[in-house]
C-alpha positions as CSV (number, residue, x, y, z in Angstrom):
1,M,17.9,-64.5,182.5
2,A,19.5,-61.3,182.3
3,T,23.0,-60.3,179.8
4,T,25.9,-59.4,181.0
5,Q,27.5,-56.5,179.1
6,N,31.5,-56.5,177.9
7,L,31.6,-52.7,179.8
8,I,35.2,-51.7,177.8
9,P,34.1,-50.9,173.9
10,G,31.3,-48.9,176.0
11,L,33.7,-47.0,178.1
12,L,36.2,-46.3,175.2
13,G,33.5,-43.5,174.4
14,A,32.4,-40.2,176.0
15,G,29.0,-41.5,176.1
16,G,29.7,-44.5,177.9
17,L,32.4,-42.7,180.2
18,A,29.2,-41.2,181.1
19,Q,26.8,-43.6,181.8
20,A,29.5,-45.5,184.0
21,L,30.0,-42.9,186.1
22,A,26.4,-41.5,185.9
23,G,25.9,-43.4,189.6
24,A,29.4,-43.3,191.1
25,P,30.2,-41.1,194.2
26,P,31.2,-37.4,193.1
27,W,35.0,-38.9,194.8
28,C,34.9,-41.5,192.9
29,A,34.6,-39.0,189.1
30,I,36.8,-36.7,190.1
31,S,39.0,-39.2,191.0
32,F,39.0,-41.0,187.8
33,L,38.6,-37.6,185.5
34,A,41.7,-36.1,187.6
35,V,43.8,-39.5,186.7
36,S,43.0,-39.6,182.5
37,L,43.3,-35.7,183.3
38,V,47.4,-36.2,184.5
39,L,47.9,-39.3,182.2
40,G,46.0,-37.5,179.5
41,I,49.2,-34.7,180.0
42,T,51.8,-37.0,181.0
43,Q,51.3,-39.0,177.7
44,A,51.5,-35.7,176.0
45,L,54.0,-34.1,177.1
46,F,56.2,-37.6,176.7
47,P,57.0,-38.7,173.3
48,Q,55.4,-41.8,172.3
49,N,58.2,-43.0,169.0
50,S,60.9,-44.7,170.8
51,R,63.7,-42.5,168.4
52,D,62.2,-39.8,169.3
53,R,61.8,-41.1,173.2
54,L,65.3,-42.2,173.0
55,T,66.7,-38.6,172.1
56,W,64.4,-37.2,174.9
57,W,66.1,-39.0,177.5
58,Q,69.4,-38.2,176.0
59,N,69.0,-34.5,175.7
60,R,67.8,-35.0,179.5
61,R,70.6,-36.4,180.8
62,T,72.9,-33.7,178.3
63,Y,71.2,-31.2,180.0
64,L,70.9,-32.3,183.9
65,H,75.0,-32.8,183.7
66,N,75.5,-29.6,182.3
67,R,73.6,-27.9,185.0
68,R,75.4,-29.7,188.0
69,D,78.4,-29.1,186.4
70,Q,77.3,-25.0,186.7
71,R,76.4,-25.7,190.1
72,H,79.8,-26.7,191.4
73,A,82.0,-24.3,189.5
74,H,79.5,-22.3,191.3
75,R,81.1,-23.4,194.7
76,L,84.5,-22.6,196.5
77,P,86.8,-25.5,196.9
78,P,86.9,-26.1,200.6
79,G,88.6,-24.4,202.7
80,S,88.8,-21.3,200.8
């Protein structure tokens, strides 16, 4: 009788990840690593604390509004 193994705890470590990807095609391993890298960078760049996240988005919105206003201020009025 074969025993089934839960892969999730094993995948949490680097050794388990290497074991899971050992028989995978190269494109699959590269895709998985690329997605992991993008998710890791995204999580590092964007704040994870909800109060910090709210402040970040408020500052981002203010910046975009100011940039839009400056861009429109440099344009000549219509009919000039």
